[in-house]
LUMMIZA-97482 format. One record per residue (C-alpha): x negated, y negated, z negated. Coordinates in pm, 1 decimal, always signed. Example, Ala and Ser with C-alpha at 12.3 -4.5 7.8 and 13.67 -1.06 7.14 Angstrom:
2
+----------+----------+----------+
:       c1 :       c2 :       c3 :
+----------+----------+----------+
:  -1230.0 :   +450.0 :   -780.0 :
:  -1367.0 :   +106.0 :   -714.0 :
+----------+----------+----------+
END
This chain:
358
+----------+----------+----------+
:       c1 :       c2 :       c3 :
+----------+----------+----------+
:  -1206.7 :   +949.7 :  -2805.6 :
:  -1141.3 :  +1287.7 :  -2695.5 :
:  -1343.0 :  +1460.7 :  -3026.5 :
:  -1063.4 :  +1239.5 :  -3223.6 :
:   -755.2 :  +1371.2 :  -3046.9 :
:   -582.3 :  +1681.4 :  -3193.8 :
:   -344.4 :  +1847.7 :  -3005.8 :
:   -201.3 :  +2130.5 :  -3249.7 :
:    +78.7 :  +2200.1 :  -3024.6 :
:    -82.0 :  +2238.0 :  -2683.7 :
:   -252.9 :  +2464.9 :  -2481.3 :
:   -508.2 :  +2313.1 :  -2376.3 :
:   -735.4 :  +1941.4 :  -2514.3 :
:   -668.9 :  +1690.7 :  -2211.7 :
:  -1044.2 :  +1760.7 :  -2116.7 :
:   -948.8 :  +2124.3 :  -2089.4 :
:   -687.2 :  +2072.5 :  -1907.0 :
:   -907.2 :  +1849.3 :  -1675.8 :
:  -1199.9 :  +2116.4 :  -1614.6 :
:   -907.2 :  +2344.9 :  -1479.5 :
:   -832.5 :  +2060.6 :  -1254.2 :
:  -1156.2 :  +2097.6 :  -1075.6 :
:  -1180.1 :  +2386.0 :   -995.8 :
:   -806.3 :  +2413.5 :   -800.4 :
:   -648.5 :  +2213.6 :   -512.3 :
:   -269.5 :  +2104.8 :   -660.6 :
:   -128.6 :  +1943.4 :   -356.0 :
:    +73.4 :  +2131.6 :    -17.3 :
:    +87.7 :  +1939.1 :   +332.2 :
:   +404.0 :  +1763.4 :   +404.9 :
:   +536.0 :  +1987.6 :   +526.6 :
:   +507.3 :  +2277.3 :   +239.3 :
:   +168.1 :  +2425.8 :   +422.8 :
:   -149.9 :  +2561.8 :   +215.2 :
:   -427.3 :  +2281.0 :   +166.3 :
:   -740.4 :  +2470.8 :   +409.0 :
:  -1115.7 :  +2303.7 :   +264.8 :
:  -1233.5 :  +1981.8 :   +427.9 :
:  -1566.0 :  +2233.7 :   +385.3 :
:  -1438.2 :  +2510.9 :   +689.5 :
:  -1425.9 :  +2172.9 :   +926.0 :
:  -1703.9 :  +2212.1 :  +1114.7 :
:  -1814.8 :  +2103.5 :  +1507.7 :
:  -2111.7 :  +2343.4 :  +1616.9 :
:  -2423.2 :  +2139.7 :  +1793.8 :
:  -2275.4 :  +2274.8 :  +2139.2 :
:  -1922.1 :  +2129.5 :  +2026.6 :
:  -2067.2 :  +1784.2 :  +1929.0 :
:  -2256.4 :  +1795.2 :  +2310.6 :
:  -1962.3 :  +1880.0 :  +2471.0 :
:  -1765.4 :  +1596.2 :  +2251.0 :
:  -2048.2 :  +1317.9 :  +2347.3 :
:  -2021.7 :  +1367.6 :  +2730.1 :
:  -1681.8 :  +1240.3 :  +2693.6 :
:  -1697.9 :   +964.5 :  +2621.3 :
:  -1398.9 :   +928.4 :  +2414.5 :
:  -1215.0 :   +585.8 :  +2298.2 :
:  -1002.5 :   +605.0 :  +1930.7 :
:   -813.5 :   +428.4 :  +1728.7 :
:   -798.4 :   +358.0 :  +1368.6 :
:   -393.5 :   +289.6 :  +1319.4 :
:   -349.5 :   +153.2 :   +903.0 :
:    -81.1 :   +132.5 :   +708.5 :
:   -244.9 :   -105.8 :   +474.6 :
:   -570.1 :   -239.9 :   +456.3 :
:   -589.9 :   -457.1 :   +154.1 :
:   -794.3 :   -233.6 :    -89.4 :
:  -1141.5 :    -19.0 :   -144.1 :
:   -954.6 :   +308.5 :    -21.7 :
:   -899.7 :   +194.1 :   +334.2 :
:  -1215.2 :    +22.2 :   +398.1 :
:  -1419.4 :   +345.8 :   +290.4 :
:  -1129.3 :   +538.1 :   +502.2 :
:  -1235.5 :   +367.5 :   +754.2 :
:  -1622.8 :   +372.6 :   +718.4 :
:  -1575.9 :   +725.1 :   +728.7 :
:  -1460.8 :   +762.2 :  +1042.2 :
:  -1691.8 :   +513.1 :  +1227.9 :
:  -1950.9 :   +684.5 :  +1076.4 :
:  -1843.8 :  +1002.0 :  +1233.9 :
:  -1727.2 :   +881.5 :  +1567.8 :
:  -2023.6 :   +720.5 :  +1623.7 :
:  -2202.9 :  +1056.5 :  +1548.0 :
:  -2016.2 :  +1246.6 :  +1787.0 :
:  -2024.9 :   +966.5 :  +2056.4 :
:  -1688.4 :   +781.8 :  +2042.6 :
:  -1630.0 :   +453.0 :  +2045.3 :
:  -1375.1 :   +270.8 :  +1807.1 :
:  -1197.6 :    +70.4 :  +2057.1 :
:   -934.2 :    -37.9 :  +1798.8 :
:   -884.1 :   -102.6 :  +1370.2 :
:   -551.7 :   -238.4 :  +1289.6 :
:   -381.4 :   -310.0 :   +916.6 :
:    +54.9 :   -279.0 :   +937.0 :
:     +1.1 :   -441.3 :   +585.1 :
:   +295.8 :   -173.8 :   +510.1 :
:   +575.8 :   -305.4 :   +792.8 :
:   +644.7 :    -21.8 :   +985.3 :
:   +762.0 :   -261.0 :  +1278.7 :
:   +386.5 :   -393.8 :  +1287.6 :
:   +263.8 :     -3.4 :  +1290.8 :
:   +485.2 :    +30.6 :  +1618.5 :
:   +370.5 :   -315.0 :  +1753.0 :
:     -0.8 :   -221.6 :  +1673.3 :
:   +101.5 :   +117.3 :  +1828.1 :
:   +205.2 :    -19.0 :  +2136.9 :
:    -36.7 :   -223.3 :  +2256.1 :
:   -303.3 :     -6.5 :  +2167.1 :
:   -131.7 :   +217.6 :  +2424.3 :
:   -234.9 :     +8.1 :  +2672.5 :
:   -647.7 :     +6.8 :  +2625.7 :
:   -575.9 :   +404.6 :  +2667.5 :
:   -686.0 :   +564.7 :  +2370.5 :
:   -777.5 :   +950.6 :  +2397.0 :
:   -729.9 :   +980.6 :  +1971.4 :
:   -536.9 :   +762.7 :  +1699.7 :
:   -562.5 :   +839.6 :  +1364.7 :
:   -327.6 :   +708.8 :  +1144.7 :
:   -134.7 :   +691.7 :   +822.8 :
:   +249.7 :   +609.8 :   +902.7 :
:   +352.8 :   +302.5 :   +714.7 :
:   +729.1 :   +462.1 :   +700.5 :
:   +755.9 :   +775.4 :   +897.9 :
:  +1100.6 :   +767.2 :  +1064.0 :
:  +1054.5 :   +441.7 :  +1177.3 :
:   +698.4 :   +488.7 :  +1313.5 :
:   +801.9 :   +851.3 :  +1487.3 :
:   +884.2 :   +704.6 :  +1855.2 :
:   +583.4 :   +512.9 :  +1852.4 :
:   +373.7 :   +839.6 :  +1751.8 :
:   +553.8 :  +1114.7 :  +2018.4 :
:   +529.1 :   +834.2 :  +2277.9 :
:   +165.8 :   +845.4 :  +2210.5 :
:   +180.4 :  +1238.6 :  +2208.1 :
:   +342.3 :  +1287.3 :  +2517.8 :
:    +74.4 :  +1005.7 :  +2662.0 :
:   -196.0 :  +1281.7 :  +2605.3 :
:   -373.3 :  +1118.3 :  +2280.5 :
:   -450.1 :  +1345.2 :  +2051.3 :
:   -292.7 :  +1298.1 :  +1695.1 :
:   -453.5 :  +1324.3 :  +1305.4 :
:   -323.4 :  +1166.8 :  +1042.8 :
:   -437.5 :  +1089.9 :   +684.3 :
:   -201.9 :  +1182.7 :   +399.7 :
:   +141.3 :  +1227.3 :   +531.5 :
:   +287.2 :  +1277.7 :   +918.9 :
:   +568.3 :  +1107.5 :  +1100.6 :
:   +923.1 :  +1290.0 :  +1063.6 :
:   +974.4 :  +1578.5 :  +1324.6 :
:   +589.5 :  +1653.3 :  +1416.3 :
:   +473.5 :  +1984.8 :  +1375.2 :
:    +97.6 :  +2080.2 :  +1381.0 :
:    -65.3 :  +2189.1 :  +1676.2 :
:   +186.1 :  +2075.4 :  +1839.5 :
:   +272.1 :  +1643.0 :  +1782.4 :
:    -90.4 :  +1633.9 :  +1604.2 :
:   -369.6 :  +1802.6 :  +1603.5 :
:   -398.4 :  +1749.7 :  +1154.8 :
:   -335.9 :  +1623.4 :   +865.7 :
:   -632.9 :  +1535.6 :   +583.7 :
:   -540.4 :  +1413.4 :   +192.6 :
:   -693.8 :  +1353.2 :   -153.1 :
:   -533.2 :  +1617.0 :   -394.5 :
:   -253.7 :  +1351.1 :   -452.9 :
:    -76.3 :  +1575.0 :   -694.0 :
:   -382.0 :  +1689.0 :   -844.7 :
:   -489.3 :  +1266.0 :   -872.2 :
:   -154.9 :  +1249.9 :  -1077.8 :
:   -198.7 :  +1538.4 :  -1327.6 :
:   -591.9 :  +1386.8 :  -1394.2 :
:   -405.4 :  +1064.5 :  -1470.0 :
:   -201.0 :  +1203.8 :  -1669.8 :
:   -402.8 :  +1364.2 :  -1871.3 :
:   -600.3 :  +1077.1 :  -1905.7 :
:   -373.0 :   +878.4 :  -2031.7 :
:   -295.2 :  +1161.6 :  -2295.3 :
:   -646.8 :  +1186.6 :  -2335.0 :
:   -685.4 :   +805.9 :  -2475.9 :
:   -381.8 :   +794.6 :  -2652.4 :
:   -448.0 :  +1089.2 :  -2845.7 :
:   -171.9 :  +1302.3 :  -2741.0 :
:   +130.1 :  +1070.9 :  -2867.8 :
:   +285.7 :   +692.3 :  -2837.9 :
:   +615.0 :   +542.2 :  -2607.3 :
:   +435.7 :   +449.4 :  -2257.6 :
:   +588.7 :   +308.3 :  -1914.1 :
:   +546.4 :   +397.0 :  -1557.7 :
:   +481.9 :   +140.5 :  -1251.5 :
:   +621.0 :   +378.8 :   -925.4 :
:   +634.3 :   +291.9 :   -579.3 :
:   +971.4 :   +217.1 :   -477.7 :
:   +938.8 :   +429.9 :   -140.0 :
:   +982.2 :   +702.2 :   +121.7 :
:   +617.5 :   +799.3 :   +128.6 :
:   +477.0 :  +1069.4 :    +49.7 :
:   +156.7 :  +1032.1 :   -120.8 :
:   +328.5 :   +751.1 :   -382.9 :
:   +583.7 :  +1029.8 :   -462.1 :
:   +353.5 :  +1312.1 :   -530.0 :
:   +166.2 :  +1116.6 :   -801.7 :
:   +455.6 :  +1003.8 :  -1010.2 :
:   +623.6 :  +1386.0 :   -970.8 :
:   +295.2 :  +1511.8 :  -1105.4 :
:   +207.6 :  +1228.1 :  -1350.8 :
:   +529.9 :  +1218.8 :  -1496.1 :
:   +626.3 :  +1603.6 :  -1497.5 :
:   +286.8 :  +1659.5 :  -1624.6 :
:   +376.5 :  +1422.6 :  -1966.2 :
:   +651.7 :  +1564.8 :  -1977.1 :
:   +564.7 :  +1932.9 :  -1971.6 :
:   +199.4 :  +1896.1 :  -2158.6 :
:   +242.4 :  +1571.5 :  -2409.4 :
:   +620.3 :  +1606.4 :  -2641.7 :
:   +488.1 :  +1340.0 :  -2853.5 :
:   +417.3 :  +1128.3 :  -2553.4 :
:   +787.5 :   +963.2 :  -2400.6 :
:   +828.4 :   +790.9 :  -2131.6 :
:  +1083.7 :   +517.7 :  -2219.9 :
:  +1032.5 :   +253.9 :  -1945.9 :
:  +1013.4 :   +306.2 :  -1556.8 :
:  +1084.6 :    +38.2 :  -1273.5 :
:   +984.0 :    +47.5 :   -922.9 :
:   +783.8 :   -217.5 :   -710.6 :
:   +852.5 :   -264.0 :   -296.4 :
:   +570.5 :   -443.2 :   -174.5 :
:   +400.2 :   -629.1 :    +17.3 :
:   +279.3 :   -798.0 :   -338.6 :
:   +181.2 :   -512.1 :   -506.7 :
:    +26.3 :   -626.9 :   -754.7 :
:   +267.7 :   -919.5 :   -853.0 :
:   +545.0 :   -729.1 :   -852.3 :
:   +359.1 :   -490.3 :  -1109.7 :
:   +294.7 :   -796.5 :  -1342.7 :
:   +632.4 :   -884.2 :  -1326.4 :
:   +749.9 :   -472.7 :  -1356.9 :
:   +501.9 :   -424.5 :  -1640.5 :
:   +595.5 :   -729.9 :  -1837.2 :
:   +913.6 :   -686.9 :  -1819.4 :
:   +831.5 :   -384.6 :  -1982.3 :
:   +620.4 :   -453.2 :  -2312.5 :
:   +887.3 :   -711.8 :  -2383.9 :
:  +1191.2 :   -446.3 :  -2384.8 :
:   +955.3 :   -203.6 :  -2528.0 :
:   +704.3 :   -348.6 :  -2792.8 :
:   +611.6 :     +1.2 :  -2907.7 :
:   +455.1 :    +43.6 :  -2538.3 :
:    +99.0 :   +208.4 :  -2602.9 :
:     +9.3 :   +244.2 :  -2227.1 :
:   +119.7 :   +236.0 :  -1857.0 :
:    +50.1 :   +408.2 :  -1555.7 :
:    +87.8 :   +221.0 :  -1195.5 :
:    +66.2 :   +408.6 :   -878.3 :
:   -255.1 :   +361.4 :   -712.2 :
:   -510.6 :    +70.6 :   -845.0 :
:   -346.3 :   -275.2 :   -676.3 :
:    -48.3 :   -231.3 :   -933.7 :
:   -254.7 :   -145.7 :  -1195.1 :
:   -455.2 :   -530.5 :  -1109.0 :
:   -109.4 :   -656.2 :  -1187.9 :
:    -41.1 :   -452.7 :  -1496.9 :
:   -348.8 :   -534.5 :  -1600.3 :
:   -268.6 :   -919.7 :  -1560.2 :
:    +68.1 :   -832.1 :  -1717.0 :
:   -119.1 :   -699.9 :  -2060.2 :
:   -358.9 :  -1045.5 :  -2073.9 :
:    -41.5 :  -1321.6 :  -2040.3 :
:   +104.3 :  -1067.7 :  -2329.7 :
:   -143.4 :  -1029.1 :  -2569.1 :
:   -201.2 :   -687.5 :  -2477.3 :
:   -521.4 :   -604.9 :  -2606.6 :
:   -470.5 :   -253.6 :  -2700.9 :
:   -258.8 :   -104.6 :  -2374.7 :
:   -417.5 :   +212.0 :  -2218.5 :
:   -342.1 :   +173.9 :  -1832.0 :
:   -430.5 :   +442.9 :  -1616.7 :
:   -416.3 :   +504.6 :  -1233.3 :
:   -532.2 :   +652.7 :   -927.1 :
:   -773.6 :   +527.1 :   -702.5 :
:  -1103.1 :   +375.1 :   -771.8 :
:  -1102.3 :    +42.2 :   -651.1 :
:  -1359.9 :   -226.6 :   -774.1 :
:  -1124.9 :   -412.8 :  -1038.8 :
:  -1021.7 :   -104.1 :  -1226.6 :
:  -1347.4 :     +8.5 :  -1237.7 :
:  -1481.9 :   -326.6 :  -1367.2 :
:  -1192.3 :   -289.3 :  -1640.3 :
:  -1304.9 :    +50.1 :  -1735.0 :
:  -1707.5 :    -47.4 :  -1710.1 :
:  -1586.6 :   -292.7 :  -1957.8 :
:  -1401.3 :    -64.6 :  -2241.5 :
:  -1081.1 :   -327.5 :  -2065.8 :
:   -747.1 :   -178.9 :  -2084.1 :
:   -849.2 :    +92.7 :  -1765.9 :
:   -945.8 :   +438.3 :  -1956.2 :
:   -893.3 :   +642.1 :  -1644.8 :
:   -758.8 :   +721.2 :  -1330.2 :
:   -775.7 :  +1053.9 :   -982.1 :
:  -1019.0 :   +941.2 :   -747.3 :
:   -954.2 :   +996.5 :   -450.1 :
:  -1239.2 :  +1057.7 :   -143.9 :
:  -1162.0 :   +849.8 :   +150.5 :
:  -1531.8 :   +831.0 :   +325.8 :
:  -1532.9 :  +1174.2 :   +253.5 :
:  -1147.5 :  +1186.0 :   +418.0 :
:  -1209.5 :   +977.7 :   +744.5 :
:  -1530.1 :  +1208.6 :   +807.3 :
:  -1274.5 :  +1483.2 :   +780.0 :
:  -1050.0 :  +1328.0 :  +1006.3 :
:  -1269.6 :  +1220.0 :  +1292.0 :
:  -1414.3 :  +1582.0 :  +1330.2 :
:  -1112.0 :  +1673.6 :  +1377.9 :
:  -1035.9 :  +1490.2 :  +1624.2 :
:  -1329.8 :  +1651.4 :  +1807.5 :
:  -1098.2 :  +1950.2 :  +1768.2 :
:   -831.5 :  +1791.3 :  +1903.0 :
:  -1091.8 :  +1668.4 :  +2215.4 :
:  -1219.0 :  +2037.2 :  +2238.2 :
:   -838.5 :  +2199.0 :  +2200.0 :
:  -1037.7 :  +2385.9 :  +1852.3 :
:   -756.0 :  +2552.2 :  +1663.8 :
:   -677.6 :  +2297.6 :  +1342.4 :
:   -586.6 :  +2383.2 :  +1005.7 :
:   -260.5 :  +2235.3 :   +979.3 :
:   -352.2 :  +2079.5 :   +651.8 :
:   -685.7 :  +2016.1 :   +495.0 :
:   -741.1 :  +1887.5 :   +164.0 :
:  -1007.8 :  +1740.4 :    -60.1 :
:  -1054.1 :  +1770.5 :   -445.6 :
:   -892.0 :  +1545.5 :   -676.1 :
:  -1140.6 :  +1316.7 :   -927.9 :
:  -1135.3 :  +1277.7 :  -1219.3 :
:  -1272.0 :   +936.3 :  -1335.4 :
:  -1359.0 :   +776.6 :  -1678.9 :
:  -1623.8 :   +535.3 :  -1800.4 :
:  -1911.4 :   +802.6 :  -1869.5 :
:  -1884.9 :   +925.7 :  -1517.7 :
:  -1796.2 :   +572.1 :  -1361.4 :
:  -2131.4 :   +529.3 :  -1121.9 :
:  -2157.4 :   +864.2 :  -1008.7 :
:  -1854.1 :   +880.0 :   -934.1 :
:  -1855.8 :   +566.9 :   -708.1 :
:  -2103.4 :   +763.1 :   -491.1 :
:  -1910.2 :  +1023.8 :   -481.0 :
:  -1549.7 :   +820.4 :   -325.2 :
:  -1764.5 :   +567.1 :   -117.2 :
:  -2095.9 :   +765.7 :     -6.6 :
:  -2291.6 :   +376.3 :   -138.6 :
:  -2431.2 :   +265.5 :   -523.1 :
:  -2166.2 :    +87.2 :   -746.4 :
:  -2171.7 :   -326.7 :   -687.8 :
:  -2340.8 :   -484.9 :   -957.8 :
:  -1997.9 :   -665.2 :  -1035.4 :
:  -1921.7 :   -298.5 :  -1203.3 :
:  -2316.8 :   -183.6 :  -1273.9 :
:  -2359.2 :   -484.3 :  -1481.8 :
:  -2024.7 :   -446.7 :  -1679.3 :
:  -2126.2 :   -117.7 :  -1758.4 :
:  -2365.7 :   -266.9 :  -2026.6 :
+----------+----------+----------+
END
């Protein structure tokens, strides 16, 4: 596909832009912090020994557990906590419900954890519960976002994120590459005040608008869940009916992308190009088989989990921690799919993905 792409009016081709992206981290922290590399987060043998002697207890409080990203985060956390002698006493799934997440935190506090690693479902609605935990002496480490009004080093240890802005940029270049730099497209975004998904949406849209003048965004629709695949299917189907010239649709993460795939099938649009973010199994199978999904920007959730656990150790030790740690974006196409899976999950791709490559 890249060989067929001609970009007479652009400073660089999508492939050149993607190569350049590999050398950068574009996201900033929730409070505008500059990113610090995860490779700088390290614990010495002496520090690990002190942590093991504490016999600390940790809880993992997820916003949503129904995707491969969440499970990889949890696996990375459990792996590193085990190496640090820290007992994981609870793993919760709020199902994107802020009230449920507040209840989860309150229930966990009865077990007196030393550490909570979490991602707020709603930064404002959950802030009080996290504040109560911090006031009780619990060391808080966050994934991607922080509760409203929280300050690093005071209310929490650190926040760890993928380069979500960079992944939005990657998915835009991959869309342009697959479309040959022109065509009408639609966007399915997350209709919520959620830092990470807003970064992805803004990055995708800005990159298309500024780098690819012959690609027109003709339709946008937000989805609020909790049935993200079902909501995305309805949104994408409506876009395709209203815009027969539509060549591609971007979805904010892999589960909504699965809904867009279903909509394309039901509308007989075998030629539709889909790009997204997050390397889930179903979008990987689509990509491997030459289906609708032509590319995506992947996070590195296992490594993010490992880094979060180490930063929790910083909190236990009273060691100064960076406010914001980011891991670089990972553009994924069929050509590098199996290698990317290994990078993302620290495991071989499942047989369902490998067999689809043939």
